[in-house]
N, C-alpha and C positions, 0 to 999 in steps of 0.2 A: 359222304366222303369216302373216296377209295382207300382200302386199305394198303399201306406202303409195301412196295415190293420186297419180297424177301432178299437178303443180302447174299451174294453170289459166294459160294464158299470157294476158296483156293483150291485150285487143281493139284493133286499130288503128282509129283513125277511117275511116269509108268516105269514100272520095274520088269523087265523083259530077261528071259534067260541068255546067258551068253553064249553066242554062236561060234566062239573061238576057243581052242585050247592051247594054252602056251607051253613053250618047250625049252631048249636050251638058250642061254644067254649068249648073244652075238656081240654084245659092246655095252659100254657103260659110260655115262656123264655125270655132270655134278648134280643133275636133278632127275635123271631118267636112265632107263636101261633099255636096250634093244633085245628083244627075243624072238626067237623063231615061234611061229605059231601055225596052227592048222584049222581051216574052217571044217566045223563039224559035220555038216551036211554034204560039203562037196569033196572033202579030203584034199582041198588044195593049200598049198604052203604059202605062208606070207611072212612079212617081218612086221612086229608090233612094237612101236615106241611106247613104252609104259613111263608115264610122267607122274612123279608123286606130288599129290596136291599139297601137301603140307610144306613141302621144300619149294613148291612154286608159289606160296601164298604170296600176293601182291605182285605176280608176275603172270597172271593168267591171261593177260593181253598178248603175251608172247606166244602163247599156244593157239589162242584165236587166230593171231596173224598168221601162224603156219599153216594153219587148215585153211585160211582164206587164200593163201598163196598157191596151195596145193591144189585146192578145188579149181582155181582160175586156170591152171595149166595143165592139170593131169589129163592123160590121154591125147594131149595136142602135139606132142614131139616124141619122137622115138628115143632121144636121148635125156629125157627128164623122167625120174623116178615117178610112178603113178600111186596117187593115194586112192586106196580101196575102200577105207571105212574109217569111222571115228565114232567113239562113245566114251561113256564114263562110268565108273563105279563110285562107290562111296569114298574110295581113299585115292584112285587113280584116274588119270586121263589116258585114253588109247588112240594112237594113230596107226592104223593098219595101212602099210605100202607093199608093193610087190618085193619080193625076196630076190636080191641080186646075188646069184651064186658064184659069180665069177670072180669076186674078189676085188680089192682095191687096184687102182691103176699102177702103181709102182710094183706091187708085189707080182703082178701079172707079168710086167716088163722083165723083171728078174728070174722068171721062170722060163722065158723064151730061150731058144737056141741062138737066135741072132736078132739084132735090133739096129736099124739103120735111120738115118735123118729122115726119109720118106715115111717111116713109121711113125715118128714124133710129128710130122706134118698132118698125117691122117688123124691122128689123136687130136691134135689141137682143132682141126676143122671140124670135128663132131662136137668139141666143147664150144666153139665159136657159134656153130649152128643153133645149138641149144640157147646159149647167151642172147643170140640175136632174137630168138623167139621169145624170151622172158622180157627182154626190153621192148620188143614189138607191143607186149601186154602190160607194159607199165610197170615191170618188176625189176627190182635189182637185188641180186643174191647176196652179195657182201661177205661171203666167206667161202670163195672158191679156192681150193687147195687140192693137192693130190688125194688127201684122205678122204675127201667128199665126191671123189670120183669112181664110180663102181662099174663093174661090167654085169651085164643081165645074167649071162651063162659063161660056163667054162669054155665053150667052143671058141677057135680063134677068129671067127667072124662076129662075134658076140657084140651087141651095142654097148657103148659107153654112156653111163647114165650119171647126170648130175643129181646129187642127193642132199640132204640136210638143209632146210629152208628155215631153219630157226633164226637166222638174223636176217633174212629176206623182208623186203618191204614193197608195198604196192603204193606207187608213186603217182596218186591221183592228181590230175591238174588242178582240180578245185581246191584241194587239200594242201598241198605243199608241192614245190619245186625241187628242194634240196633237203637232206638229211643232215644232221648234225651229231647225233650220237656217236661216240668212238666205240667201235667194236670191231671184231674181225680178229685173224690170226696175225701177229706182228710182221712176221717176215712177208706176207703177201697183202698187206694194207698199203693204199696209195698215200701220197704225201698230204693231200687235202683231208684225209681222215685226221691226221696227226695235227694239222693246222686248224681244224675246227671251223673252217671257212664255209663249212656247207660241202656235200658231196651228193653224187647221184650215180647214174649208170656208169660212167667213165672208170669207176672204182674196180668193177669186174674186169675191164679190159687191162688195167694195170695188172690185176692179179693172173690174168692169162699171160702177160708178158713174163712174168715170175715164174709161173708153171712150165713155159716153153723153155726157158732159160733151163730150168731144173730137169726138163725131159732130155735135154741134149746133154749134160754132163753128169748130172746126180747131185747137185748142190745147188743152193738158191744164190742169186746175184748180191744179196745185202747181208749175208751172214757176217757177224761179228762177235766179239768176246762178251758182249753184254746187250741186253734189249736197248739201252740207251744209246750205244754206238750204233745198233742197227738202225734205230729210229732216225738218228742224225743222218745216216747214209741214205736213207730213203729220202729224206726231206729235199737232199741235193742230187738225187739219182747218181750215188756214187757207186757205180759198178763198172766191171771190165770183163773182157772176155779172155780170162786168164785162169790158171796156168796155161801157156800158149799150147803145151802137148795135148790137152784136152779139147783144144779148140781149131787145131790147126785143119782139121778136115771138115769142120763145118762150114757151109756156104755163106757168102756175104748176104743173101737172100734171107736166109734164117736170121742173121744178125740185124738186119735191117728191120724186118719184123718185129724183133724184140726191142729194138730201138724206139720204133712208133708205138708200141704199147707202153713202154716206159718212158714217156714224155710227161715232165712234171707238171706242165698246165694241161688241165683237164680239158679244156676247150680245143686244144690244139692235138689233144691225143686222138688216135685213130678210133673210129666207131666200130662196132661189131659187124655191121654190113660192109663198111670199108675194108676191114680186116679179111673177111671172106673173098674180097677181091685182090689182095695182096698177092704177087706172084708166087710166094712161097706156099700159100695156101691153096691157090686157084691151079696152079700147074701141077700135071700129074709127074710128080717125082719118080714114082715107081716105075715109069717107062724109061727112065734116065739110068745112067750109071749109079749103081748102088752106093758106091764110096766105101768108106771104112765103117767096119761093124763097130758100133759105139757100145754094145753090150758090156765087154769086159770093163771099160773105164766107168761107165755109169753105175753098173752093179758095184764095184769096188767102192766108189764114192757113196752110193746110197746105203750100203750095208755098214760102212764105217760110221755114217752120220746117224743111222738107226741106233747102233750098238752104243755110241755116246749118249745119245738122247735118252735111252733107256737109263743108263747109269746117272745121268743129270737128274730125271726123274726120281730116282732112288733118293739121292741126296736132298731133293726138294721135300719128299714125303718126310723123310726123317727130320729134317729141319721143322717141318709143321708139328710133328710130334712132340719135338723139344722146346718149341716156343713158349709153352706154359712155364716152364722152369727156368727161362731166360738162357737157354742154353743154344749158342750158336756154333757155327763151325769152328771158330777160334775165339769165341768170345767177343768180336767186333760187333759194335753197335750198327743198328740199321739206318738208312738214310731215306729220304723221301724225294727221288729226283723227278717225280711226275705224277699228275693226278689220278692215272689209270690204275686199275686193279687187273692183275692177271690171274686168270683161272684155267690151268692147264695150259693149253696154247692159244686161249682166246683172250682179248682185252675187253673189258667193260668199263664205262665211264660212271662208276657208282660209289665208290670211296676211294681214299688214297691209297695207292700201292706202296707198300714198304718192301723194296727188293731184298731177298734172301743174299747171304753171302756169296753163295754159287753163282749168282748172276754177275759177279765182279771178280770170278776167278779167272785165272789164266787158262781156262779150258772153254772151248767154245760151246755156249750154252744151246746152241741150235743143234749140236752134235755133228757140226760140219767137219768135213776133213779135206777141205779144198786145198789142193797143193801140197799135202802133207805126205811124208813117207810111211811105210809101215811101221818104222821104229818110232815114229813120232806119235802116230796113232795109239800104238801100244803103251807109251810113255804117259799119254793122256788117261788112257783107261785105268793104268797103275795108279795114277794120281788119285782119280775118283773112288776107286776101291780102297785105297788108304784113308782116304778122308771118312768113308762110310765105316770102315773098321774102327778108326779113332773114335767115331761117334758113339758106337755101340759099346767100345770099352769105356769110354767116359760115362756114359750113361749108366752102365753096371756098377761103376765105381761109385756114383751118386747114391744108388740104391743100397748100398751096403753100410 
C-alpha cells in the first residue's frame, strides 16, 4: 500500500523590499491619504493612494474594484489617470498612479489670464472623450466632479485627466445591467440615483451637464440651502440660467447642450458619443468670435463658493466634536429626513443620515454665492464665524 502523499504546506506570502519612498501628503480622505512618492530605482515621481486596512475592514471589495477598473482602462486614453503599480504591506494597501502636477480643474481656470466659452467647450470635449471610452469598456464612473478632474502638467496645453475611480463600477452584461447603490456627490448626482430605480452610464452624462453649467458661471445648477432641498430640485430638474447677467453672453448652443445632459429620463438623456456630436462640442468655437471673457464672473462666484464651503466644513467638524456631549449649534434636536449618510461631500447608503443643524441654516451649505452681492456674501461669512466663535465659547464654559 502506497504511503499517503505529504500534505502541501500553505505558501507564505512573499515579502519584497518596497520599491517606493513616500514624501509629502497631497490629499486625504476618510480611509486613505494620497502621498507623493518616488520610485527608488528610476527616480520617477508618482502619487500613491495609501489605504488603511483597518479603516477599510469589510470594504476591501471597493479597493479591488478600483484596481480592476484602473487595470481595464489605464494607458488606453490620454484623458484618464494611469495606474502604475499596486501592492500591500501589513497595514496598508497602495495604489500608485501617475502624478498630476497641473492641479485641479477650477484652480487652473482661476489662474488663467482670460477664459472664454470656447475654453469651456474644449474642457468638456476632453471629459466627454474619456467618458465615452469608459462607457465603451463597460465602466460607469459615478463621481464626476471638478475636484476629480486634474491636469497632467502645469503647461497650458496639458491633458485634462479623470481621476478617482473609487466609486466606479464595471457593468458586465452577464452580471448586471443597472446599479442601485446610492453614492456620489450630492450636487452632481442624477435623479435616478436618488429614486433608487437603478442607474448606469447615463449618470455620468448628468454629472457632465452639471460640470458644464459650473464651468460657464462658477456655481452649480441645483444649489440650495440644504441637502434635502437640493435633492428635491434634482428630482424635477429645477434649474435655470440665472441670474441673467451671468448668462447673457452664453450661447444658446451651450444651454441646449446642458439641457440635453440634464434630462430627467435617463433613456432620453444624450449619450457620451451623441454628446460629442453636439454642435457646441463638435464645432470649433475658437475660430469664431471669442465673446465675453467669463473669468471675472466665474472666478468671483467660485472663490465665494469655496470660502463659504470651508467655513461650513469648519462648522460641521466642530459639530462632530461636540456630538458626544449633546451640544449642537443651538441645542436643536436632529431629524432624519432621508436614509443616506453624508461623508464629506459624498453620499453612501449604509446607515441613516442625521443632518447637522448647519444643513438647515439660512446659509448655502454648498458654499454657493449665485446672484449674491459682495455684501450678502460677507454677511454669510460673518454668520458662520459667529456660530463658530459661539460654539468654542460655549464649549469652554462647559469645561470650567
